[in-house]
C-alpha positions as CSV (number, residue, x, y, z in Angstrom):
1,X,0.0,-0.2,0.1
2,X,3.1,2.2,0.3
3,X,4.2,1.8,-3.0
4,X,0.6,2.0,-4.5
5,X,0.4,5.8,-2.0
6,X,4.2,7.0,-3.4
7,X,3.3,6.1,-6.9
8,X,-0.2,8.0,-6.5
9,X,1.5,11.1,-4.5
10,X,4.7,11.9,-7.3
11,X,1.6,11.2,-10.4
12,X,-0.4,14.1,-8.5
13,X,2.7,16.1,-7.9
14,X,4.5,15.5,-11.7
15,X,0.7,16.1,-13.3
16,X,0.6,19.8,-10.8
17,X,4.6,20.6,-12.0
18,X,3.4,19.8,-16.1
19,X,-0.1,21.9,-15.4
20,X,2.1,24.5,-13.9
21,X,5.1,24.5,-16.4
22,X,7.4,24.5,-14.0
23,X,9.4,22.3,-15.8
24,X,9.9,25.5,-17.7
25,X,13.5,26.8,-16.4
26,X,12.0,30.5,-18.4
27,X,8.8,30.5,-16.8
28,X,11.0,30.0,-13.5
29,X,13.6,32.6,-14.0
30,X,11.0,35.0,-15.1
31,X,9.1,34.6,-11.9
32,X,12.4,35.0,-9.7
33,X,13.0,38.5,-11.9
34,X,11.3,40.9,-9.8
35,X,13.2,43.2,-10.5
36,X,12.7,42.9,-14.2
37,X,10.0,41.3,-16.9
38,X,8.4,39.4,-14.1
39,X,6.2,37.1,-14.5
40,X,3.8,36.6,-11.3
41,X,2.3,33.3,-12.7
42,X,4.4,30.9,-10.0
43,X,2.8,32.9,-7.3
44,X,-0.3,31.3,-8.0
45,X,0.9,27.6,-7.9
46,X,2.6,28.2,-4.8
47,X,-0.7,29.7,-3.4
48,X,-2.4,26.5,-4.5
49,X,0.2,24.8,-3.1
50,X,0.7,26.0,0.6
51,X,-3.9,25.6,0.4
52,X,-3.2,22.4,-0.1
53,X,-0.4,21.7,2.2
54,X,-1.8,23.8,4.8
55,X,-4.3,20.9,6.3
56,X,-2.4,18.1,5.2
57,X,0.4,19.4,7.9
58,X,-2.2,21.0,10.3
59,X,-3.7,17.0,10.4
60,X,-0.6,15.4,10.4
61,X,0.6,17.6,13.5
62,X,-2.2,16.2,15.6
63,X,-2.3,12.7,14.8
64,X,0.7,10.2,16.1
65,X,0.1,8.1,13.0
66,X,-0.6,9.0,9.2
67,X,-3.4,7.4,7.3
68,X,-1.6,4.8,6.1
69,X,-0.8,3.5,10.0
70,X,2.9,5.1,9.8
71,X,4.1,7.0,12.5
72,X,4.2,10.8,12.0
73,X,7.3,12.6,12.2
74,X,7.8,15.9,11.3
75,X,10.7,18.3,12.1
76,X,10.4,21.0,14.2
77,X,9.4,24.3,12.6
78,X,11.3,26.5,14.6
79,X,14.6,25.1,14.9
80,X,17.3,26.4,12.4
81,X,20.5,25.2,12.5
82,X,23.5,25.9,9.9
83,X,23.1,23.0,7.7
84,X,19.7,24.4,7.2
85,X,20.6,27.7,6.4
86,X,23.3,26.3,4.4
87,X,21.0,24.0,2.6
88,X,18.7,26.5,1.5
89,X,21.3,29.3,0.3
90,X,22.4,26.7,-1.7
91,X,19.6,25.3,-3.2
92,X,18.1,29.4,-4.2
93,X,20.9,30.3,-5.8
94,X,20.9,26.7,-7.4
95,X,17.4,27.3,-8.2
96,X,18.1,31.3,-9.7
97,X,20.7,30.4,-11.7
98,X,19.0,27.3,-13.6
99,X,15.2,28.0,-13.2
100,X,15.0,24.1,-12.1
101,X,14.4,22.5,-8.8
102,X,14.6,18.8,-8.2
103,X,11.2,18.2,-8.4
104,X,11.0,19.1,-12.5
105,X,14.2,17.6,-12.6
106,X,13.2,14.4,-12.8
107,X,11.0,15.1,-15.0
108,X,13.2,16.8,-17.7
109,X,15.1,13.8,-17.3
110,X,12.5,12.1,-19.4
111,X,13.2,14.5,-22.4
112,X,17.2,13.3,-21.9
113,X,17.8,16.8,-22.2
114,X,21.7,17.4,-21.3
115,X,20.8,20.4,-19.1
116,X,18.8,17.9,-17.1
117,X,21.5,15.7,-16.9
118,X,23.7,18.1,-15.6
119,X,21.4,19.0,-13.2
120,X,20.9,15.9,-11.8
121,X,24.6,14.7,-11.4
122,X,25.2,18.1,-9.2
123,X,22.6,17.3,-7.6
124,X,23.4,13.4,-6.9
125,X,26.7,15.0,-5.8
126,X,25.1,17.4,-3.8
127,X,22.9,14.9,-1.9
128,X,26.1,12.1,-1.1
129,X,27.9,15.5,0.1
130,X,25.3,16.6,2.3
131,X,24.9,12.9,3.8
132,X,28.8,12.5,4.0
133,X,29.4,15.8,6.0
134,X,26.4,15.0,8.1
135,X,27.2,11.6,8.9
136,X,30.4,13.5,9.9
137,X,29.1,16.2,11.6
138,X,26.6,14.8,13.2
139,X,25.9,15.4,17.2
140,X,23.1,14.1,19.3
141,X,20.4,16.9,19.1
142,X,18.2,16.8,22.4
143,X,14.2,16.1,21.6
144,X,12.5,19.3,20.4
145,X,10.4,20.3,23.1
146,X,7.1,19.6,20.4
147,X,8.3,16.0,20.0
148,X,8.7,15.6,24.0
149,X,5.4,16.6,24.9
150,X,3.8,14.4,22.1
151,X,6.0,10.8,23.1
């Protein structure tokens, strides 16, 4: 059931990316160009994504298990650390330079586009590097107050 659920979620996500045209780097770059020829179309896509995600996260925060019976383990919304800030900055710079983020990059790979392949390789190297760095520097963090209250 988990595999079917993941497959359906992936289809919905990919369909949303295609429908919103987020797979076209030029649309994304035009959205990010707020000082130039700004195209606000993706703002509506993001607003729709927030409208869908908000109730889902609201329900997930109040439940101990998912609809599939798996334990709900959400990150602490109020904890900012160096890896989060550094990773967000790298993500933002990469998105701004290429107009592509990981979800659309996977869809673009289906076209065997050279830019998409380069992006996917850089993404894989970055993920492996972050995992390696995280394992080397990981320190046992105390549980967040929200998780301690749930347990």
